[in-house]
TIVO-2410 file (N, C-alpha, C; in nm, 3 decimals):
# residues 186
REC num residu      c1      c2      c3 atome chaine
REC   1      M   8.759  18.391   3.770     N      A
REC   1      M   8.842  18.363   3.654    CA      A
REC   1      M   8.886  18.497   3.594     C      A
REC   2      I   9.010  18.499   3.549     N      A
REC   2      I   9.061  18.618   3.483    CA      A
REC   2      I   9.158  18.573   3.373     C      A
REC   3      T   9.154  18.640   3.259     N      A
REC   3      T   9.246  18.610   3.150    CA      A
REC   3      T   9.347  18.723   3.140     C      A
REC   4      L   9.475  18.683   3.143     N      A
REC   4      L   9.584  18.782   3.139    CA      A
REC   4      L   9.689  18.739   3.037     C      A
REC   5      P   9.756  18.838   2.973     N      A
REC   5      P   9.867  18.802   2.885    CA      A
REC   5      P   9.989  18.764   2.969     C      A
REC   6      V  10.049  18.652   2.937     N      A
REC   6      V  10.169  18.606   3.009    CA      A
REC   6      V  10.282  18.598   2.908     C      A
REC   7      T  10.392  18.666   2.938     N      A
REC   7      T  10.510  18.663   2.853    CA      A
REC   7      T  10.618  18.583   2.923     C      A
REC   8      M  10.672  18.484   2.853     N      A
REC   8      M  10.782  18.405   2.907    CA      A
REC   8      M  10.906  18.431   2.824     C      A
REC   9      G  11.021  18.437   2.893     N      A
REC   9      G  11.148  18.456   2.825    CA      A
REC   9      G  11.190  18.601   2.823     C      A
REC  10      E  11.304  18.623   2.761     N      A
REC  10      E  11.358  18.758   2.745    CA      A
REC  10      E  11.383  18.783   2.598     C      A
REC  11      F  11.365  18.908   2.558     N      A
REC  11      F  11.383  18.943   2.417    CA      A
REC  11      F  11.523  18.904   2.371     C      A
REC  12      P  11.541  18.846   2.256     N      A
REC  12      P  11.445  18.817   2.151    CA      A
REC  12      P  11.379  18.679   2.163     C      A
REC  13      R  11.414  18.605   2.267     N      A
REC  13      R  11.357  18.470   2.282    CA      A
REC  13      R  11.245  18.473   2.386     C      A
REC  14      Q  11.134  18.530   2.343     N      A
REC  14      Q  11.018  18.537   2.432    CA      A
REC  14      Q  10.891  18.514   2.352     C      A
REC  15      V  10.787  18.475   2.423     N      A
REC  15      V  10.658  18.448   2.359    CA      A
REC  15      V  10.549  18.487   2.458     C      A
REC  16      T  10.436  18.536   2.406     N      A
REC  16      T  10.325  18.580   2.489    CA      A
REC  16      T  10.199  18.504   2.450     C      A
REC  17      H  10.125  18.458   2.551     N      A
REC  17      H   9.996  18.391   2.529    CA      A
REC  17      H   9.897  18.442   2.633     C      A
REC  18      E   9.769  18.440   2.596     N      A
REC  18      E   9.662  18.474   2.691    CA      A
REC  18      E   9.635  18.350   2.776     C      A
REC  19      I   9.642  18.365   2.908     N      A
REC  19      I   9.623  18.254   3.000    CA      A
REC  19      I   9.505  18.285   3.091     C      A
REC  20      Q   9.418  18.187   3.108     N      A
REC  20      Q   9.304  18.202   3.197    CA      A
REC  20      Q   9.343  18.149   3.336     C      A
REC  21      F   9.331  18.234   3.438     N      A
REC  21      F   9.365  18.198   3.575    CA      A
REC  21      F   9.239  18.181   3.657     C      A
REC  22      V   9.245  18.089   3.751     N      A
REC  22      V   9.141  18.076   3.852    CA      A
REC  22      V   9.194  18.147   3.975     C      A
REC  23      V   9.124  18.250   4.020     N      A
REC  23      V   9.167  18.329   4.134    CA      A
REC  23      V   9.100  18.274   4.259     C      A
REC  24      V   9.181  18.244   4.361     N      A
REC  24      V   9.126  18.190   4.485    CA      A
REC  24      V   9.172  18.276   4.602     C      A
REC  25      N   9.085  18.290   4.700     N      A
REC  25      N   9.119  18.363   4.822    CA      A
REC  25      N   9.175  18.262   4.920     C      A
REC  26      S   9.307  18.245   4.916     N      A
REC  26      S   9.371  18.142   4.997    CA      A
REC  26      S   9.515  18.183   5.025     C      A
REC  27      S   9.559  18.154   5.147     N      A
REC  27      S   9.699  18.183   5.176    CA      A
REC  27      S   9.784  18.071   5.118     C      A
REC  28      S   9.890  18.108   5.051     N      A
REC  28      S   9.978  18.011   4.988    CA      A
REC  28      S  10.117  18.072   4.975     C      A
REC  29      A  10.215  17.985   4.970     N      A
REC  29      A  10.352  18.033   4.949    CA      A
REC  29      A  10.373  18.073   4.803     C      A
REC  30      Y  10.280  18.037   4.716     N      A
REC  30      Y  10.295  18.061   4.572    CA      A
REC  30      Y  10.201  18.172   4.526     C      A
REC  31      N  10.249  18.257   4.434     N      A
REC  31      N  10.166  18.362   4.376    CA      A
REC  31      N  10.077  18.308   4.265     C      A
REC  32      A  10.132  18.217   4.185     N      A
REC  32      A  10.058  18.156   4.075    CA      A
REC  32      A  10.113  18.016   4.053     C      A
REC  33      I  10.028  17.928   4.006     N      A
REC  33      I  10.070  17.791   3.977    CA      A
REC  33      I  10.042  17.765   3.829     C      A
REC  34      F  10.148  17.736   3.755     N      A
REC  34      F  10.134  17.701   3.615    CA      A
REC  34      F  10.134  17.549   3.605     C      A
REC  35      G  10.024  17.494   3.564     N      A
REC  35      G  10.013  17.349   3.551    CA      A
REC  35      G  10.033  17.303   3.408     C      A
REC  36      R   9.988  17.183   3.380     N      A
REC  36      R  10.004  17.125   3.247    CA      A
REC  36      R   9.937  17.207   3.136     C      A
REC  37      P   9.819  17.265   3.160     N      A
REC  37      P   9.758  17.344   3.051    CA      A
REC  37      P   9.848  17.458   3.004     C      A
REC  38      V   9.913  17.530   3.097     N      A
REC  38      V  10.002  17.639   3.059    CA      A
REC  38      V  10.124  17.585   2.987     C      A
REC  39      Q  10.178  17.474   3.036     N      A
REC  39      Q  10.293  17.412   2.969    CA      A
REC  39      Q  10.256  17.371   2.827     C      A
REC  40      T  10.135  17.323   2.809     N      A
REC  40      T  10.089  17.283   2.675    CA      A
REC  40      T  10.075  17.404   2.585     C      A
REC  41      I  10.016  17.512   2.636     N      A
REC  41      I   9.998  17.634   2.556    CA      A
REC  41      I  10.132  17.689   2.510     C      A
REC  42      F  10.231  17.691   2.598     N      A
REC  42      F  10.363  17.745   2.565    CA      A
REC  42      F  10.453  17.639   2.498     C      A
REC  43      K  10.403  17.516   2.488     N      A
REC  43      K  10.484  17.403   2.435    CA      A
REC  43      K  10.614  17.392   2.515     C      A
REC  44      A  10.600  17.409   2.647     N      A
REC  44      A  10.716  17.415   2.736    CA      A
REC  44      A  10.755  17.276   2.786     C      A
REC  45      I  10.883  17.259   2.810     N      A
REC  45      I  10.937  17.137   2.867    CA      A
REC  45      I  11.006  17.176   2.998     C      A
REC  46      P  10.945  17.137   3.113     N      A
REC  46      P  11.006  17.173   3.241    CA      A
REC  46      P  11.112  17.073   3.284     C      A
REC  47      S  11.208  17.121   3.359     N      A
REC  47      S  11.308  17.036   3.424    CA      A
REC  47      S  11.307  17.073   3.571     C      A
REC  48      I  11.243  16.989   3.651     N      A
REC  48      I  11.228  17.019   3.793    CA      A
REC  48      I  11.363  17.022   3.864     C      A
REC  49      P  11.455  16.926   3.840     N      A
REC  49      P  11.583  16.934   3.911    CA      A
REC  49      P  11.662  17.062   3.879     C      A
REC  50      H  11.645  17.115   3.759     N      A
REC  50      H  11.718  17.236   3.719    CA      A
REC  50      H  11.637  17.363   3.744     C      A
REC  51      L  11.513  17.346   3.789     N      A
REC  51      L  11.420  17.457   3.811    CA      A
REC  51      L  11.421  17.550   3.689     C      A
REC  52      A  11.400  17.488   3.572     N      A
REC  52      A  11.402  17.562   3.447    CA      A
REC  52      A  11.295  17.508   3.353     C      A
REC  53      M  11.259  17.590   3.256     N      A
REC  53      M  11.160  17.549   3.156    CA      A
REC  53      M  11.204  17.607   3.022     C      A
REC  54      K  11.207  17.521   2.920     N      A
REC  54      K  11.242  17.565   2.785    CA      A
REC  54      K  11.118  17.557   2.697     C      A
REC  55      F  11.113  17.648   2.599     N      A
REC  55      F  10.996  17.656   2.512    CA      A
REC  55      F  11.036  17.722   2.380     C      A
REC  56      P  10.966  17.687   2.272     N      A
REC  56      P  11.000  17.747   2.142    CA      A
REC  56      P  10.946  17.890   2.131     C      A
REC  57      T  11.025  17.975   2.065     N      A
REC  57      T  10.983  18.113   2.036    CA      A
REC  57      T  11.024  18.143   1.892     C      A
REC  58      P  10.970  18.249   1.833     N      A
REC  58      P  11.013  18.285   1.697    CA      A
REC  58      P  11.162  18.316   1.689     C      A
REC  59      G  11.224  18.357   1.802     N      A
REC  59      G  11.366  18.391   1.803    CA      A
REC  59      G  11.457  18.277   1.846     C      A
REC  60      G  11.401  18.158   1.864     N      A
REC  60      G  11.481  18.044   1.910    CA      A
REC  60      G  11.422  17.984   2.036     C      A
REC  61      I  11.499  17.904   2.105     N      A
REC  61      I  11.451  17.839   2.227    CA      A
REC  61      I  11.465  17.935   2.346     C      A
REC  62      G  11.352  17.962   2.413     N      A
REC  62      G  11.353  18.047   2.531    CA      A
REC  62      G  11.370  17.963   2.656     C      A
REC  63      V  11.424  18.024   2.760     N      A
REC  63      V  11.446  17.955   2.887    CA      A
REC  63      V  11.399  18.046   3.001     C      A
REC  64      V  11.329  17.986   3.095     N      A
REC  64      V  11.292  18.055   3.218    CA      A
REC  64      V  11.353  17.974   3.331     C      A
REC  65      R  11.429  18.043   3.417     N      A
REC  65      R  11.493  17.975   3.530    CA      A
REC  65      R  11.436  18.029   3.661     C      A
REC  66      G  11.417  17.936   3.754     N      A
REC  66      G  11.368  17.973   3.886    CA      A
REC  66      G  11.483  17.997   3.981     C      A
REC  67      N  11.450  18.044   4.098     N      A
REC  67      N  11.548  18.069   4.203    CA      A
REC  67      N  11.542  17.951   4.300     C      A
REC  68      Q  11.650  17.873   4.310     N      A
REC  68      Q  11.652  17.752   4.393    CA      A
REC  68      Q  11.620  17.785   4.539     C      A
REC  69      E  11.680  17.891   4.593     N      A
REC  69      E  11.658  17.926   4.734    CA      A
REC  69      E  11.513  17.965   4.759     C      A
REC  70      A  11.456  18.046   4.670     N      A
REC  70      A  11.316  18.087   4.687    CA      A
REC  70      A  11.223  17.967   4.675     C      A
REC  71      A  11.253  17.874   4.583     N      A
REC  71      A  11.171  17.754   4.566    CA      A
REC  71      A  11.176  17.667   4.691     C      A
REC  72      K  11.295  17.652   4.750     N      A
REC  72      K  11.309  17.574   4.873    CA      A
REC  72      K  11.227  17.636   4.986     C      A
REC  73      N  11.233  17.769   4.997     N      A
REC  73      N  11.157  17.839   5.101    CA      A
REC  73      N  11.007  17.821   5.083     C      A
REC  74      C  10.959  17.835   4.959     N      A
REC  74      C  10.816  17.817   4.930    CA      A
REC  74      C  10.772  17.674   4.963     C      A
REC  75      Y  10.851  17.579   4.919     N      A
REC  75      Y  10.816  17.438   4.943    CA      A
REC  75      Y  10.815  17.408   5.092     C      A
REC  76      S  10.914  17.459   5.164     N      A
REC  76      S  10.924  17.437   5.308    CA      A
REC  76      S  10.805  17.497   5.381     C      A
REC  77      R  10.770  17.621   5.347     N      A
REC  77      R  10.655  17.686   5.411    CA      A
REC  77      R  10.526  17.610   5.383     C      A
REC  78      Q  10.508  17.567   5.258     N      A
REC  78      Q  10.386  17.497   5.220    CA      A
REC  78      Q  10.380  17.360   5.286     C      A
REC  79      A  10.494  17.289   5.294     N      A
REC  79      A  10.497  17.155   5.353    CA      A
REC  79      A  10.471  17.160   5.503     C      A
REC  80      Q  10.518  17.265   5.570     N      A
REC  80      Q  10.498  17.275   5.714    CA      A
REC  80      Q  10.354  17.310   5.749     C      A
REC  81      A  10.285  17.377   5.659     N      A
REC  81      A  10.148  17.421   5.688    CA      A
REC  81      A  10.053  17.302   5.696     C      A
REC  82      R  10.066  17.207   5.606     N      A
REC  82      R   9.978  17.089   5.601    CA      A
REC  82      R   9.833  17.129   5.615     C      A
REC  83      T   9.791  17.225   5.537     N      A
REC  83      T   9.653  17.273   5.545    CA      A
REC  83      T   9.572  17.215   5.430     C      A
REC  84      I   9.442  17.215   5.451     N      A
REC  84      I   9.349  17.171   5.348    CA      A
REC  84      I   9.261  17.291   5.316     C      A
REC  85      Q   9.249  17.325   5.189     N      A
REC  85      Q   9.167  17.437   5.148    CA      A
REC  85      Q   9.027  17.387   5.114     C      A
REC  86      L   8.926  17.448   5.172     N      A
REC  86      L   8.787  17.412   5.144    CA      A
REC  86      L   8.728  17.514   5.047     C      A
REC  87      E   8.641  17.467   4.961     N      A
REC  87      E   8.574  17.552   4.863    CA      A
REC  87      E   8.504  17.668   4.934     C      A
REC  88      S   8.533  17.790   4.891     N      A
REC  88      S   8.476  17.908   4.958    CA      A
REC  88      S   8.326  17.923   4.932     C      A
REC  89      L   8.273  17.854   4.831     N      A
REC  89      L   8.131  17.868   4.799    CA      A
REC  89      L   8.045  17.767   4.875     C      A
REC  90      L   8.107  17.685   4.960     N      A
REC  90      L   8.029  17.593   5.041    CA      A
REC  90      L   7.944  17.671   5.141     C      A
REC  91      P   7.824  17.623   5.170     N      A
REC  91      P   7.745  17.688   5.276    CA      A
REC  91      P   7.819  17.680   5.409     C      A
REC  92      R   7.803  17.781   5.493     N      A
REC  92      R   7.878  17.791   5.619    CA      A
REC  92      R   7.865  17.665   5.704     C      A
REC  93      Q   7.742  17.613   5.720     N      A
REC  93      Q   7.721  17.495   5.805    CA      A
REC  93      Q   7.794  17.373   5.746     C      A
REC  94      E   7.787  17.356   5.615     N      A
REC  94      E   7.856  17.243   5.551    CA      A
REC  94      E   8.007  17.255   5.567     C      A
REC  95      K   8.059  17.376   5.555     N      A
REC  95      K   8.203  17.399   5.572    CA      A
REC  95      K   8.247  17.366   5.715     C      A
REC  96      E   8.167  17.410   5.814     N      A
REC  96      E   8.200  17.382   5.954    CA      A
REC  96      E   8.194  17.232   5.984     C      A
REC  97      E   8.092  17.163   5.930     N      A
REC  97      E   8.080  17.018   5.950    CA      A
REC  97      E   8.198  16.945   5.887     C      A
REC  98      L   8.236  16.985   5.766     N      A
REC  98      L   8.347  16.921   5.697    CA      A
REC  98      L   8.479  16.946   5.770     C      A
REC  99      T   8.498  17.068   5.818     N      A
REC  99      T   8.619  17.101   5.894    CA      A
REC  99      T   8.627  17.017   6.021     C      A
REC 100      A   8.516  17.007   6.093     N      A
REC 100      A   8.514  16.927   6.217    CA      A
REC 100      A   8.542  16.780   6.186     C      A
REC 101      Y   8.484  16.729   6.078     N      A
REC 101      Y   8.506  16.589   6.040    CA      A
REC 101      Y   8.653  16.563   6.006     C      A
REC 102      L   8.712  16.652   5.927     N      A
REC 102      L   8.853  16.634   5.889    CA      A
REC 102      L   8.944  16.642   6.011     C      A
REC 103      R   8.918  16.734   6.102     N      A
REC 103      R   9.000  16.745   6.223    CA      A
REC 103      R   8.988  16.622   6.311     C      A
REC 104      S   8.867  16.568   6.323     N      A
REC 104      S   8.849  16.451   6.408    CA      A
REC 104      S   8.908  16.324   6.346     C      A
REC 105      N   8.933  16.326   6.216     N      A
REC 105      N   8.987  16.209   6.147    CA      A
REC 105      N   9.126  16.233   6.090     C      A
REC 106      K   9.200  16.329   6.147     N      A
REC 106      K   9.332  16.361   6.092    CA      A
REC 106      K   9.429  16.245   6.102     C      A
REC 107      D   9.402  16.150   6.190     N      A
REC 107      D   9.491  16.036   6.204    CA      A
REC 107      D   9.485  15.939   6.086     C      A
REC 108      I   9.383  15.951   6.000     N      A
REC 108      I   9.375  15.859   5.886    CA      A
REC 108      I   9.450  15.910   5.763     C      A
REC 109      F   9.502  16.035   5.770     N      A
REC 109      F   9.577  16.088   5.658    CA      A
REC 109      F   9.721  16.041   5.664     C      A
REC 110      A   9.781  16.024   5.549     N      A
REC 110      A   9.919  15.977   5.541    CA      A
REC 110      A  10.012  16.097   5.547     C      A
REC 111      W  10.097  16.101   5.651     N      A
REC 111      W  10.194  16.209   5.666    CA      A
REC 111      W  10.335  16.163   5.634     C      A
REC 112      A  10.355  16.031   5.623     N      A
REC 112      A  10.488  15.975   5.596    CA      A
REC 112      A  10.470  15.842   5.522     C      A
REC 113      P  10.575  15.791   5.456     N      A
REC 113      P  10.562  15.665   5.382    CA      A
REC 113      P  10.510  15.549   5.466     C      A
REC 114      E  10.552  15.542   5.593     N      A
REC 114      E  10.507  15.430   5.675    CA      A
REC 114      E  10.357  15.437   5.707     C      A
REC 115      D  10.294  15.551   5.679     N      A
REC 115      D  10.149  15.563   5.697    CA      A
REC 115      D  10.072  15.502   5.580     C      A
REC 116      M  10.143  15.461   5.474     N      A
REC 116      M  10.078  15.407   5.354    CA      A
REC 116      M  10.138  15.273   5.314     C      A
REC 117      P  10.137  15.174   5.402     N      A
REC 117      P  10.202  15.047   5.367    CA      A
REC 117      P  10.128  14.974   5.256     C      A
REC 118      G  10.205  14.911   5.171     N      A
REC 118      G  10.152  14.821   5.070    CA      A
REC 118      G  10.056  14.882   4.970     C      A
REC 119      I  10.094  14.990   4.906     N      A
REC 119      I  10.009  15.047   4.802    CA      A
REC 119      I  10.004  14.949   4.686     C      A
REC 120      D   9.885  14.916   4.642     N      A
REC 120      D   9.867  14.820   4.534    CA      A
REC 120      D   9.931  14.873   4.406     C      A
REC 121      P  10.019  14.794   4.342     N      A
REC 121      P  10.082  14.840   4.217    CA      A
REC 121      P   9.980  14.872   4.107     C      A
REC 122      F   9.858  14.821   4.121     N      A
REC 122      F   9.754  14.853   4.023    CA      A
REC 122      F   9.719  15.002   4.029     C      A
REC 123      I   9.732  15.063   4.149     N      A
REC 123      I   9.701  15.205   4.166    CA      A
REC 123      I   9.813  15.290   4.109     C      A
REC 124      I   9.937  15.261   4.149     N      A
REC 124      I  10.052  15.336   4.098    CA      A
REC 124      I  10.176  15.249   4.105     C      A
REC 125      Q  10.255  15.256   4.002     N      A
REC 125      Q  10.380  15.181   3.998    CA      A
REC 125      Q  10.478  15.255   3.908     C      A
REC 126      H  10.600  15.268   3.956     N      A
REC 126      H  10.704  15.334   3.877    CA      A
REC 126      H  10.790  15.226   3.811     C      A
REC 127      S  10.818  15.248   3.687     N      A
REC 127      S  10.912  15.158   3.618    CA      A
REC 127      S  10.990  15.241   3.517     C      A
REC 128      L  11.109  15.196   3.487     N      A
REC 128      L  11.192  15.266   3.391    CA      A
REC 128      L  11.159  15.218   3.251     C      A
REC 129      N  11.138  15.312   3.162     N      A
REC 129      N  11.106  15.279   3.024    CA      A
REC 129      N  11.237  15.262   2.947     C      A
REC 130      I  11.293  15.143   2.957     N      A
REC 130      I  11.424  15.117   2.899    CA      A
REC 130      I  11.409  15.020   2.783     C      A
REC 131      N  11.478  15.051   2.675     N      A
REC 131      N  11.479  14.962   2.560    CA      A
REC 131      N  11.559  14.838   2.598     C      A
REC 132      P  11.496  14.719   2.598     N      A
REC 132      P  11.568  14.599   2.639    CA      A
REC 132      P  11.686  14.565   2.547     C      A
REC 133      A  11.690  14.622   2.427     N      A
REC 133      A  11.800  14.594   2.336    CA      A
REC 133      A  11.925  14.676   2.371     C      A
REC 134      C  11.908  14.780   2.455     N      A
REC 134      C  12.021  14.866   2.491    CA      A
REC 134      C  12.091  14.813   2.615     C      A
REC 135      K  12.223  14.821   2.615     N      A
REC 135      K  12.302  14.779   2.729    CA      A
REC 135      K  12.311  14.896   2.827     C      A
REC 136      P  12.281  14.875   2.956     N      A
REC 136      P  12.288  14.986   3.051    CA      A
REC 136      P  12.432  15.034   3.073     C      A
REC 137      V  12.445  15.164   3.098     N      A
REC 137      V  12.574  15.221   3.129    CA      A
REC 137      V  12.598  15.200   3.279     C      A
REC 138      I  12.708  15.140   3.313     N      A
REC 138      I  12.737  15.108   3.452    CA      A
REC 138      I  12.826  15.217   3.511     C      A
REC 139      Q  12.775  15.280   3.619     N      A
REC 139      Q  12.853  15.383   3.686    CA      A
REC 139      Q  12.957  15.319   3.777     C      A
REC 140      K  13.065  15.391   3.801     N      A
REC 140      K  13.164  15.346   3.897    CA      A
REC 140      K  13.101  15.354   4.036     C      A
REC 141      K  13.109  15.247   4.112     N      A
REC 141      K  13.046  15.244   4.243    CA      A
REC 141      K  13.116  15.341   4.338     C      A
REC 142      R  13.036  15.424   4.405     N      A
REC 142      R  13.088  15.523   4.499    CA      A
REC 142      R  13.090  15.465   4.639     C      A
REC 143      N  13.187  15.508   4.717     N      A
REC 143      N  13.190  15.475   4.859    CA      A
REC 143      N  13.139  15.596   4.936     C      A
REC 144      F  13.052  15.572   5.034     N      A
REC 144      F  12.993  15.681   5.111    CA      A
REC 144      F  13.055  15.687   5.250     C      A
REC 145      A  13.057  15.808   5.306     N      A
REC 145      A  13.101  15.826   5.445    CA      A
REC 145      A  13.003  15.751   5.535     C      A
REC 146      P  13.049  15.707   5.654     N      A
REC 146      P  12.963  15.626   5.742    CA      A
REC 146      P  12.828  15.690   5.774     C      A
REC 147      E  12.825  15.822   5.800     N      A
REC 147      E  12.697  15.886   5.833    CA      A
REC 147      E  12.603  15.888   5.713     C      A
REC 148      R  12.658  15.905   5.594     N      A
REC 148      R  12.574  15.902   5.473    CA      A
REC 148      R  12.526  15.761   5.444     C      A
REC 149      L  12.613  15.664   5.464     N      A
REC 149      L  12.575  15.523   5.444    CA      A
REC 149      L  12.462  15.486   5.539     C      A
REC 150      Q  12.469  15.533   5.663     N      A
REC 150      Q  12.363  15.505   5.761    CA      A
REC 150      Q  12.233  15.571   5.719     C      A
REC 151      A  12.239  15.695   5.668     N      A
REC 151      A  12.120  15.765   5.621    CA      A
REC 151      A  12.056  15.688   5.506     C      A
REC 152      I  12.137  15.635   5.415     N      A
REC 152      I  12.086  15.557   5.302    CA      A
REC 152      I  12.017  15.431   5.354     C      A
REC 153      K  12.084  15.359   5.447     N      A
REC 153      K  12.027  15.236   5.502    CA      A
REC 153      K  11.895  15.264   5.573     C      A
REC 154      D  11.889  15.372   5.651     N      A
REC 154      D  11.766  15.406   5.724    CA      A
REC 154      D  11.651  15.434   5.627     C      A
REC 155      E  11.678  15.513   5.522     N      A
REC 155      E  11.573  15.548   5.425    CA      A
REC 155      E  11.526  15.424   5.348     C      A
REC 156      V  11.620  15.341   5.308     N      A
REC 156      V  11.583  15.219   5.235    CA      A
REC 156      V  11.500  15.128   5.325     C      A
REC 157      E  11.540  15.113   5.451     N      A
REC 157      E  11.465  15.028   5.544    CA      A
REC 157      E  11.324  15.081   5.566     C      A
REC 158      K  11.312  15.214   5.578     N      A
REC 158      K  11.181  15.275   5.597    CA      A
REC 158      K  11.090  15.247   5.479     C      A
REC 159      L  11.142  15.262   5.358     N      A
REC 159      L  11.062  15.239   5.237    CA      A
REC 159      L  11.034  15.091   5.214     C      A
REC 160      L  11.128  15.005   5.250     N      A
REC 160      L  11.105  14.860   5.239    CA      A
REC 160      L  10.996  14.816   5.337     C      A
REC 161      S  11.002  14.866   5.461     N      A
REC 161      S  10.902  14.826   5.561    CA      A
REC 161      S  10.763  14.878   5.527     C      A
REC 162      A  10.755  14.990   5.455     N      A
REC 162      A  10.626  15.043   5.411    CA      A
REC 162      A  10.580  14.978   5.280     C      A
REC 163      H  10.660  14.886   5.227     N      A
REC 163      H  10.632  14.816   5.100    CA      A
REC 163      H  10.618  14.914   4.984     C      A
REC 164      F  10.699  15.022   4.988     N      A
REC 164      F  10.700  15.118   4.878    CA      A
REC 164      F  10.780  15.067   4.760     C      A
REC 165      F  10.880  14.987   4.788     N      A
REC 165      F  10.952  14.922   4.681    CA      A
REC 165      F  11.005  14.790   4.733     C      A
REC 166      R  11.055  14.709   4.640     N      A
REC 166      R  11.106  14.578   4.677    CA      A
REC 166      R  11.246  14.565   4.624     C      A
REC 167      E  11.321  14.475   4.686     N      A
REC 167      E  11.459  14.453   4.646    CA      A
REC 167      E  11.463  14.373   4.517     C      A
REC 168      V  11.549  14.416   4.427     N      A
REC 168      V  11.569  14.346   4.301    CA      A
REC 168      V  11.719  14.324   4.285     C      A
REC 169      K  11.758  14.204   4.256     N      A
REC 169      K  11.901  14.173   4.242    CA      A
REC 169      K  11.940  14.184   4.094     C      A
REC 170      Y  12.038  14.269   4.068     N      A
REC 170      Y  12.092  14.282   3.933    CA      A
REC 170      Y  12.233  14.223   3.934     C      A
REC 171      P  12.274  14.162   3.824     N      A
REC 171      P  12.407  14.103   3.823    CA      A
REC 171      P  12.520  14.207   3.823     C      A
REC 172      T  12.490  14.329   3.780     N      A
REC 172      T  12.592  14.434   3.778    CA      A
REC 172      T  12.535  14.562   3.838     C      A
REC 173      W  12.624  14.645   3.889     N      A
REC 173      W  12.585  14.774   3.944    CA      A
REC 173      W  12.548  14.868   3.830     C      A
REC 174      V  12.434  14.938   3.840     N      A
REC 174      V  12.391  15.027   3.733    CA      A
REC 174      V  12.404  15.174   3.772     C      A
REC 175      A  12.350  15.213   3.888     N      A
REC 175      A  12.351  15.355   3.927    CA      A
REC 175      A  12.375  15.370   4.076     C      A
REC 176      N  12.436  15.480   4.113     N      A
REC 176      N  12.463  15.511   4.253    CA      A
REC 176      N  12.344  15.580   4.317     C      A
REC 177      V  12.336  15.570   4.448     N      A
REC 177      V  12.236  15.642   4.525    CA      A
REC 177      V  12.273  15.790   4.523     C      A
REC 178      V  12.173  15.877   4.512     N      A
REC 178      V  12.196  16.021   4.517    CA      A
REC 178      V  12.128  16.074   4.642     C      A
REC 179      L  12.205  16.132   4.732     N      A
REC 179      L  12.149  16.189   4.855    CA      A
REC 179      L  12.108  16.334   4.831     C      A
REC 180      V  11.986  16.368   4.877     N      A
REC 180      V  11.936  16.505   4.864    CA      A
REC 180      V  11.889  16.550   5.001     C      A
REC 181      K  11.935  16.668   5.046     N      A
REC 181      K  11.893  16.719   5.176    CA      A
REC 181      K  11.745  16.756   5.173     C      A
REC 182      K  11.675  16.717   5.280     N      A
REC 182      K  11.534  16.752   5.293    CA      A
REC 182      K  11.524  16.893   5.349     C      A
REC 183      S  11.404  16.952   5.341     N      A
REC 183      S  11.384  17.087   5.394    CA      A
REC 183      S  11.405  17.092   5.544     C      A
REC 184      S  11.392  16.975   5.611     N      A
REC 184      S  11.414  16.968   5.756    CA      A
REC 184      S  11.561  16.968   5.792     C      A
REC 185      G  11.649  16.959   5.692     N      A
REC 185      G  11.793  16.957   5.715    CA      A
REC 185      G  11.851  16.817   5.723     C      A
REC 186      K  11.765  16.714   5.721     N      A
REC 186      K  11.814  16.575   5.727    CA      A
REC 186      K  11.876  16.536   5.596     C      A
***
């Protein structure tokens, strides 16, 4: 453990707090990971799609922006590794036994949605927190190119077959599908 002063923002919209870090001897695409405790200390509000974080400072609202390309590279490197980090303080024999056990049972880990069919909604369920008194804003329906339409159909079919979501019929169109390229280029 080490405590270091961390300054976010640029003058005059910056703030400094002492942050306690857990130092680990592990290869990672990331130099440091700021989780919820750091966000709470800085009273920060992150926006993952914008790769930005806003926070209050004595000089106004500060903003920290990430680099989209660097973030994609880090995520891609980390996702391709698919490694499991074991506690370095484990006794050597216990670490070797655990490593051998995990390797011999790697087929039970979920690597794709179809590896996790029918997750009980009691465990996790996403729902939109919408005020029922508000009328939804209806977007103009978009037409997709044939290859994009096929990609949408394939992804929906994959998630339906894995029972990740179910079809719900709405009387009116509410929102369009948003396609996002994966790190694999698909």
